Phi, psi and omega in degrees: 000320180293322179293322175301312179296321179292321180295320184289326178287323174298315183295318180298314181297321181294322176292324176293317179294323177294319179297319180294315177303307183297321179294323178293323183294327180267332185285318181303303178297330175300316176293324174299314180293322181296321176301308180302310178297315180298316181298319179291320176299319175300316180301313183296335184261351183258355186235122187305318181300338177272310182279004174246007181246122182308320177302313186284333173297313176301315180300316181303312181295322180290318181297315183302312182297316178297321179291315175301319179294323179294319179294314178296321182292314181293324180293313180294324176298314180296322174302313181293319180298327180277357181060045175259121179261121187271171173278157185301315181302316181294310179295328179293320176298314176299318182289327181286320174298318176297321177290327179296308187286330181296322183281337182300318188298305180297320180298315177294325179294330178290319178291326178286331176292320178295321180294321177291324179299312181299318185295329182269314188272337177227059190299324182290334178260003184300312183297330184277325180276311181267084179251165180302316180297312182295327178297314179297320178299313177298320178289323173301319178292327174299310180293325182291318180296320176291323178294321179297320176301313183295319180296322176293324176293322178294322175296314178295328177290315183291338180282347179290134182287080178295337182294340176286348180268145179286335177212153175276002178287132182283141176277334179256174177282153184291124178204148180307318181295329179285353179262359175269075193278339181242160180296327178297316178298319180291321176296317179299316182300314183295315181294317180295317178298312177302313178298319185294307186283330175292316181294319181290322181296313178302316184293312180293321179294316177297323177297322177296315178293323179297321176295317175301320178291322182293326180303331184278346180288139182292333185275359183259139176291110187295322181297313182296319181292320177295314181292323175295324177295316175300321177295319179293326174295316174300323175297318177298320177296320174299315178302314177301315182291322176298320178292324177290328179293338178282341181246016183291327176299316175303318183289324176296316183297324183291327183263357185294332184281340182259001184236151171282170191297317183293318179292322178300317177302315180299319179296316181298323182293313181298316179295322180297311183294317184285324194253333182261302187287307188298320178299334182284348176247002182300320180299318183297317184290315183300306185280325182292329185263318192273331186278116185291337177277321184280326186304306181302319181292322176295319176294329174296320181282327178289322179233082191289344177281351178279140175273088183256160182297136180267133180270153176297137182089352178287139172230000000 
């Protein structure tokens, strides 16, 4: 009896240690990327040339959504790692907020791709089409479209017969997939996800093809077209990673029967870091490193002790 109790105690202590290690492994890079994203957001709002330029206004919206999504994803992960089971109303609120910010990223990438297409293919009309006002309208449309999706999900969730349950306490950990309680909600989620990412992928691809065609024209700035093409390729990569993140739960479930528990946990950690955390900081890495106007100002705020050139409008 004593040996059994000691074995159970050792197993429990080992499980707690594993959860602490895995939580640290995910939380540390999460905080690093949050610091990077937060610094870039601060940079974009502190310099006039950025908050008065449509391209950087769109980047701010993308970074804001990615940062909020990163915070929510890590919060849900830590709740699950601590084996805390929430009530359905609490998990529902967290899931709907996660759905809202998750959809903002691909929709904003679509608008940014169209902006790059107009800049390369119609440079003379770019200033008239891509204005601060029109950019604000586009961002408002992005948030409205995503909000309508959340409203539809809330209606489907409220239609579920919770009165048939003895308790509102969840038996599973809080996750967006675990809030798809009815077949209608699951069908809607599948159709909406396919529609969103196919439409976004087609739009970005068409923009890329348009830039490629324009790059062969003698009247087009080859360097600008090349840079826009690379940016659109990176946008396609971001869309792909976002799409993969929506099916990570299905992937983990598919391989769970063929792997032992400990190795499955390791796979889950790797998938979470590479597919959920990393894409949320990809925008900061892409624009913070590649953008020649943004990079020195970002470095100035990251390393304020460095004596870098001050840009007009910086305060």
